[in-house]
N, C-alpha and C positions, 0 to 999 in steps of 0.2 A: 448856809444853804451847801447844797453839793454843785458842782457844775451842772446838770443835769437839770439842777431846779431852774436856772440863771432866765435871765429874761434869752432872745437872739438881740444883735443887734438893733435891729425895728421894734426891738418892748416885744416882742411878740412871743409869748410863755413859749416854752417848749415843750413838747410830748413827748417822751421819753421810755420805752421799757425798761423795768428792774427786774433782775433775774433772782427773786426774792427765794429764800428755801423758807421753812418752818418744820421742825419737829415735833411730832403727835402723839408721842410716845407716854409723857405724864400728862395729856389732856383725857379727864375725864370725860365719860361720855356724858353727863350732866355738865359741864361746862359752867353754868350758872347756879350756882351748886340749891338744891329747895326749889328749882324752878323749872320744875321739868318740861310747863307750859311753853315757859318765853324762849327755853332752850330751842326748844325745834318747832317754834314759828320762825325762830333765826335760822334754824339748821337747812331749812326749804331752800337757801340759794345755794344751800351746797348740790338739792335734788335736782336746782334748774337752773346752773352756770356755766356745767362742765361742757352743756347741749347748744347750750343758747350762746351763749358767747363764742362759741367754734360758728355756731351759724352767723352771727356779727359776720365775724370777718370773714366766710366764704362770703358773707353777698359784696360785702362794701369788694373783695376780690372784682363780684362781676361789673358794679359802678366805677373801677380807675380808670378805666378808659373815655368814661367821660369829666372827668375830670381837670381842667384848662385851668384852674388857677395853682401854680408851683404852692403856694403857701399854705393854701388848703390839702392839697394834693401831701406836700409832708405829715401836716394832722392828722391827714387819716392813717398815713402806712407808722403811723405813733400811735394814735388808735391804735388798730391791728393789732399792734405789736404787745403791749396794752392789754390788751381782752386776752388777746391769746393763751399770757401766762395766767390772766385771771382762771383760763378755764383750767389749766393743767392741774393750780395751788387748790382750786376747789373740790376738781377730782381727786385727791390727795384725802381730804376730806373725808368723801366717801369712801378709803381703802381702811382708815382708821374708825369710822365707823361701822363695815363691816369685824372688823377687828375684836371689833366689841360685841359684836351678836347683833349687829341690828343692819340688817341684810338693805341694801336699799333699788337692788333692782328689778322689784316690781313693780315700780313706781319709775326709777327711768328711763324706763322703755316706753313708756307710751310719751317723756319728754322728747327722746331720739324721734319717737314718730311726728310726733309734732312739725321737731326744726326740720330732721332731713326727708320729711315728705309729703306732708303739707304743707310745710312754707322751701320744700326744697326750690331747687333749681328750676324747675318748670310747674305749672298750677294744679295743682292736683284734678283728678277725673277729667284730665287731658282738656277745662274748663280755657272757652275763643276765649284767652285774654294775652295781647300781643304778649313779648316779652318786655316792650320796656316798660307797660303801663305795673306790671305784673314785679318789675326792679323797684319801681316805685313804691309800689305798694308796701315791698318789704323792707324801703329804706323808712316807709312812714312807720310802720311797728319798729322797729328799731331806734326811732328818734324818739318815740316815745315810747319805749320803755326806756331808754338814757333817761329821760325829763326824770323817772320814778329813781333809779339807781342812781341819778345825781340828790333828790330827797335826801333819801338812806344813808347815805353818804357823807354829805351832813350831820345827817342828824344823828351819825352812829361819831362821830369827831366829835358830841356835844356831852353824849348820853354818859354823866356821872353816874346814873342811877347803876350801869353796868359795873363802872370800878366800886360802889360801896358796899352792893351784894359780895363783893370775893371773885370774878367772871376768870377763870382761866387766863391768864395774862397771853399766852402762843395763838388762844383764840379769837381776841380782843386784839392782838396784833395785825393777824389774819384781818378780818373785816373796817380793821382801821385805816391800814393799810390799802382794803381795795376801798375802801371808799373813799379816801383823800384823793386816789387816782380816779375815783366817778366825779368828780369836783373839779377834780384837773381837768378830765376830756370832756366837761359838761354838754359843752359846746359844736365839739364836733360832729354826731352822727347829726345833728340839727343843722347843720350847713351843709354838710352832703346832701341830705335833704332836700335843701333848697336849691343847691346847685344843680341838683340831678331830678327834680319836683315836677318842671316844667313851671308854665307861668301863671302869673292870676290867680284866679279865681279856683279854675284847675287844681294847682298848687297848695291854696288854704283849704278846699276840697278833698287835698290826699292825708294833708293834715288833720284833718275833722276824724275821718276814716280811722287811721291806722292807731287812734285815740281810742276809738269808741270801740273798735276791734279788740284792743291793747288790756286799756285797763278791766272789763270783766273778765277777759282770760287768765290777765294776771292774778286778780281776787279769788275764780275759781280753783288755780294750779294754787295757791297759799293755805289754803283755808286745807283742801282735798290733802296737802303736802303733808302741812303739818297733824291731820286726824292720821295721815300714812306712820309717819313715825312717832307718833302716841301710844297710840294701837301696838305696833311693833316694840317697842320700845320692853328691852327683855328685863329692865330691874323695877319697871313698870306690874309688869305680866296682869298686860290687861285690866288694874286698878282705874287705871282712871282714862279717861275719853277729850278731846280736844272740843272746849267749848269757848263758847264767847264769854260768857262770865269770869274763867279766867285768863283770859285774855288781857279783858280789859281792866283786872287786877293788875296784871305786868305790865301794863301801858300807863297805871296809876304809881306804881312804885320807880318808871324811867327806865323800865327794862325792853318796853318795844315802843317806836313812834305812834307818838298819837293819831287817829282817827282823821278828825280833820288836816292837820298838818300835812294830810295822805290825799285826800278829798283835795283838798286850793292845790295842789301842784293842775288837777285835770282844769277846773276852769283858767289861769294865769295859762299853759301853756298855748287855748284856745285861742286868747288876746292877740285879734292880727298884728297885734305891734309891738308883740311879746319874742327875748330870744336869750337860751338859757345864759347866755353869758353873767344872769341878775341873779342867778340860782346859787343858791349858797353862797360862801367866804370861800378863795380859790386862796387869799392869807393865811386862812387856816389849816388849810389841806395840807401846802406849802411845806409852812412848817410843823405837820403830825411826820410829814414826811421825811423832814432832815431831820428827827430823833426818835421813829421806828427801828426798832431794832433788827428785822427787817430786812425792808429797805438802804436802813447802814450800814449791813454789814454785806448787800451785796453793789455797796458804791465800793466798799473795801474792794471786795472780790475784782472787781471792773479793773478797778485803780490797778492792782497787782498784775493782774491780767494786761494792761497795758503797757 
């Protein structure tokens, strides 16, 4: 275990950004061999996360003055650093896709519009929403998104089907490094929302609203993104379309997370007693970060820099 993965003097897990890098030169377009549907369903992450995680950081910056708990403030700053790094690394994958003649700008401009305009600092169309309520709503959306990223992060850490399929090692390391950090900071967005989201019934109503918006939005964007990538894949030349049948076959092979696992995350999140510290395995996440090639290289670089 590296120093940044150790708990502090109070036994609290310290959330620290890792300055990772990945070499995409040898990663093929279909990085899961002979599995274009599974490849592109997962590739939707690269379409959504650069803009989405930049947005997380912006919203949290707005909320920082409201945080009166020093420990939460430390966690929030660690979360922001990790999310900023995630955004950058997934943007590099978009560059790699473009270099392989799979351009994504026609899709990502819609994602940029969603996060920068519809969910920006001011409500869209000058809706009469008080600034603090608008901030609470956006924090509730981030907390709901982080519920799914924690579930996905824990899944990819144990997805042996991806190894059996001969998936590209660099892409697997990116996904598992990212997934491990999502499990590592799984409770921070929820705690931030709880801290800033009002009291009692109003706060719970905000939590429900955040999930009611997030779950269908993510499902729609994911299906649209997968269809977009498959349709524009130069290796497929229009011979394949996204289909639920192909998606489900990939699920049965262990290449994609089961629908039931994703669906069960919603009622779990809506339990009044729920806290995301119950989600996934922190030990499994920390263990992977201790052996991840990219995370270990970043630790070595930081040690040399010190």
